N, C-alpha and C positions, 0 to 999 in steps of 0.2 A: 504494500500500500504506500501511496505517496504521503508526504509529510502532513498535508491537510487532513487526509483520512485518518492518519495516525493520531493527530490531535483530537479529532472527533471521537476516535475509539477510546482514548483515555478519559475524555469527558463522560462518555457513556458508561464506562466502568465505574467512575465516581457516582453517577446517578443511580447505579444499581446497588450501591453499598447502603442498603436500607431494607427494612421490612415494609411491605406494601399493604396499606389498608384496602379492604375489599371495594371501597368506593372510589379508589384511585387506580385505575387499570393502566394508565398511560405511563410514559417515562418521565420521571421527575426532573425538572430543570433546576440547575444550581442558581443561587441568587446573585448572579453577576449582572453585567450591564445588558445582557440579552433578555428579551421578553420570553415568557413561557411558550407562546405560540411559535416563535422563531426557533426555540430549542427543540420543540416537538417536530417541527418541519425538518430541521437539520437531522434529527434522529431518523425520521422516516426516509430521508434521502440516503442516509448511510446504510440502513438496513435493506434498501432496495437498489443499492448501487452494484452494478455487475462486476466492478473491479474489486469489491469486497468479497473474496472467495472464502469458502469454509476452511480450506487448508491454511490460508493466511490468518484466519481468526484462531485456528487451532495451535499455531506455532507459539504464541505467547504462553499458552497453557503448558505446552510441552517444555518450554524453556524454564518456566517456573518449577515444573516437576524435576527437571535436571538439577537445578540449583538447590532445591530442598532435599532431594534424596542424597546429594553429595554430603550433606551435614549429618546423615544417619550414622549410627555406630554399629549397624548391622552389615553383614556381607550380602544380605538379601534385601529385596524390595518386593512388596506384594502388589499385584495388579488384580483388582476385583472386577469381575464382569457381571453385569446385570441389566435388566430391562425394566422400563416403567412406562405405563400408558399415560399419555397426557390427554386428559378428557376435555373435549371442546364440543359437547353435545348440543349446546344452544348457540354456538357460533356459526350460524348458517352462511355468513359471508365468506367463510373459509371453504372454497370449492374443492380443495384437495385433501379433505379429511379422509382418514382411513376408517372403515368399519371393520372391527376385528372379530366380534362374535355377534351379539344381538344388535338391534337397531339403536339402542341407547349407548352402546360401547363404541363411540366415535371420537376420533382425534388423531394423534400421532404417536407412533411407537418409538420410544427413546431408548437407545442402547448407550451405555457408558462403560468405559474402562477406567477405573479410578485407581490412582497410585497411592499406596498406603505405606507408611514407615513400618518396616518389619520389626523394629526395636521397641517402638512406643505405641503403634497402632494409630498414629495421627494421620488423618487424610491430608494429602499433599496437593494433588491436582488431578482433574480429569484429563487423561492423556489421549483419549479418543471419544468423540461424540458422534452419534449416528442417528439421524431422525428419518423414520420411514413415513412417507405420506402415501396417498392412494396412487400416486403417479410415479414417484421416484424415491431414491434413498439419498439423503444429503449427508455427506461424510467429511470429517476433518482430515482424512487421509488424502494424499495426492491422487491415489487411484481409487475412486469410489467403488464400493462393493455393491453388487447387484443381487446378492443372496438375501432372501426374505426369511428363511428358516433361522430361528434364533441360534441353535447350536452351530450351524454352518458359518456363523459370523465370527466365532471365537478364534478358529484357526488362522484366518487371514489377519486378525488383529495381533495374535501372537507373533506371526511372521513380521508384521509391520513394526512391532515393538523392538525388533532387532536393530532397526534404524533410528530408534529414539535416542541412542547413545547414552543410556543410563549406566552410571558406573557401579552397578550392582547386579547380582544374579537375580533374575525375575522369577517369581513363583505366581502362577496364575490361579486365582481362587474363584471357584464357581459353586453356586448352590446346587441343590438336588436336580435342577433342570439339566445340568451338565453331566449327569450320570449315564454315560454311554460307553460301552466297551470299545466300539469302533473308533470313537473319537479319542479315547485314552490311548489306543494303539497308534493312531495318527500323530497325536501330540508328542508321545514318547519317541516315536521314530524320527520326528523332526527336531528332537533335542530340547523340547520345552518342558519345564517343570510345572506340574499341576497339583492342585489340592482341591478335591471335590467331595462334597457330601453325597454318599451313595444311598441308593434305594435297595430294596431286597433283590438278591441275585445269588446264583450258585457259583462258588469258587472252590479251588483246591486249597485245603488247609491241613497241614501235617499229613500229607499224603492221601487224604480222603476228600471227596466232594461233599461240601456242606453248604447249607444256606447261610448267608451272612448273619442272619439274626441268631443263629445257634452259637456263633463263635464267642460273643460276649459272655454267655453262660459258662462256657468252658474256661474262659479267662478268669472269671470270678471264682470258679471252683478251684483253679490252680493258684489262686492268690496273686494274680498278675496286676490287679488294679493298684495304682499308687495314688494316695491322697495328695492333692496339689494345694488347695486352699479353699476358703469359703468365697463364694461369689454371690452377687445379687441377681435374682431372676424374678421379674414381675413384682418387685417390691419386697421380696422375701429372701432371706439368706439360705443358700444351698451349698452343699459340699461337692466340689469338683473332683472326680476320680478319672484317671487316664490309664489306659493299657494299650499295648500295641503288639501286633503279630504280622508275619509275612503271609500273604495270600497270593494265589496265582489266578489271573483271569484267563480261563482256558476255553470258555464257551464261545461259539460263533456270535458275531455281532448281528443285530437285527436292524433293518432299516426299511423304509417304505419305498416301493416302486409303484407309483400310481396309487391305486386303492388297495394294494395288498402288501403284506409285510414279508420280506424275504431275509434269509440268513446269509451272512458273509463271513466265511471262516477267516481266522487270523492267528498270529503266533501267540503262544502263551506269554502273558505279561505278568511278571512278578512285581507286586507293589506292596507298600506298607499299609496295613489297616490300623488306624488309630481310633480307638473307641473313647469318646468323651461322655462320661455319665454324671448326671446331677442327681443327688439324693437329698432328702431332708435329713434332719439331725437324728432321726430314728432309723436311718438306713434304707428307707423306702425310695425306690427309683422314681424320679420326677420326669426326667427327660434323658434322651440318649442320642448321640450322633455317631454314625459310622463314616469315617473319613478315609478316603483312598488317596494316596500320594506316591509320586516317584521321586520325591526329594531325598537327597542323600542321607544316610543314617547318622551323619555327624550332627544333624538337627534332631533334637530330642522329640519324643512323642508329645511331651508337655508343650513344647514350643509350637508344634504343629497344631495342637488343639487351640492354643491361644491365637495363632494366625487365623484359623477359621472363625473364631469368635469375633475377630476384627472385621470380618466380612460385613457386619451390620453397619460399618461406616458408610457404605454406599446407600443404605436405606436412609441414613441421616442426611446424606447429600440430596437425595430425591426430595426429602421433606423440606430441605432448605430452599430448593428452587420452586417448591410448590407452596404448601400452606405455611411453612415455617419461616419464610423469608421473601422470596421474589414473586411468589403468587403467579407462576407462569400460566396457570390455567385460566387466568383472567386477561391475559394479554390480547390486545385487539388487532394485532397485525393480521392481514388477510391472506397470508400464504405460509406454507410450511417453511419456505426458504427464509422469509423474514423472521419467523419464529426461531429457526435454527441459528441464524446470525445473532439474534439478540440473546439466545441461550448461551452462546460462546462468550458474549460480553458479561452476562450474569455469572457465568462460571468463574471468570477471572475475579469478580468481586468476592465470590466465595473463597477463592484461593487467598486473597488478602486477609479476609476474616480468619481463616484457619492459621495463617502465619501469626497473627496477633494472639490468637487463642493459645497457641503453644509456645509463645515467647517466654524466654527464661531470663533475659537481662532485666535489671531493676527498672530501667527506663521504659521498656516496652510493657512490663507488667503493670507499671503505674498507668501507662496510657490505656491499657486494656481495662483497668478498673475505672478510669475516668469515663471511657466509652460505655461501660455497663451502667454507670450512674446516669449518664446522659440518655440512655435508652429508656430509663424508667422501669426496667424489669426488676422483679423480685427474684433473687437467685438463691439456690440452695447453698448452705455452707459447704457441703461436700463438693460442689461444682460452682465456684463463684464467677466463672467466665464461660460463655457459650458463643458459638459462631453467630447464631441468630441475634443475640444481644449485642455483639460487636457490630454486626451489620446495621442494627437499629441505631446504635450510638454513633457510628460513622456518619449517618445521614443527618445527624444533628451537628456533629463536629465539623464536617467539611463545609457546610454552608456558613458556619461561624468564621472559618478561615477566609472564605470568599468575601464575606461582608467586611472583614477587617482589611482586605486588599483595596476596597473601594470607599470605605468610610472610616474615619478615625474614631477613637473611643469616645471622645467628647461629643461628637455628633450623634453617636448611637445612644449615649446617655440622655441627650436632649430629646431625641425621638421617644425614648422610653418614658421620660417625664411627662410627655404629652399624652401618651397612651395610658400610663398608670400614674396619674398626678399624686396619688397618695403614697407611692412607693419611694423609698430613699435610694436614689441612684448616685449619690455622691461617693 
């Protein structure tokens, strides 16, 4: 992008550093010398400018990810893959909306590959964004993907990640939707590390074919579970136990050809099964996850379980761009392309909020606390700073800076005395 478009980009990022009330669906203008209508018009031109490409908007996000992951103390970095439907059921002006299932399930299908610090679990940056409309797939990668099946989108992103130049070994984390033997074999053959929550399946274990669900019972019988620590789940304290064992995926893969399911034989793949079990303090099982990974044995099963736990960071990101912050499902842009471009801008605002949220220096911690106070949020003592509160505080703080560039303090006090004559502004 040329310098003028870059300047507009930075202004738009600033304008998205806020949480949006439901009654204000437009892009907020900063209180500088420009009028609100002029700022809205400039934003419209930016989001509909053909020179503003998705790959160009994705590069600042990837650069932010490279800078942040370089500060990590881990040899690994996590890339969490997931999808979320952006619902625009009542936005009839958007002619390219996708109908996914029933008539009310209308909008755009958003895919995100989120970079997460493998040492702390902190979200760093969305490294890939892909928005599927009824007519096309809008991608931050230079070579847009044409595949609409969710699972088929992960492999190309894994391959593209090799060109992101991240100075860490990547581990790709996928929820149960990614539990596919055929894809495990493809990813492993391509040299990619994966961590996936598995569903029920038959595997070879200790020389016998067993259902995956039977193995945790054997591990418990043999005393293989290790107590890790107490964790909070749905507001209650639970005990986390972890055990692991090697299993072999030997069965043929199944995939659809038209309207019928066929088998595809493949090589036996040895992977690590990590069982993460939550119990109450009476020892009763509350929840259990079966995690399959090809990550080297140098990484402990406890660490693997923690990495999967951090998968929920992408759910927090979706909440931040939806109801918890940017309120994307109220955006009034009339095309998926304009929505996708604006989403890239909002994602950079999230990156800035995350940086402040995880800040460790005394100066940045103080700034974060100031932003939380400006947001007006009531925070828990256990978590005094959140990304959504930082976003809300930034949208108070940044206009203050803009005002001070155009008005001196004495002028502002004089204005305040006219608005609030009973207040002491001296």
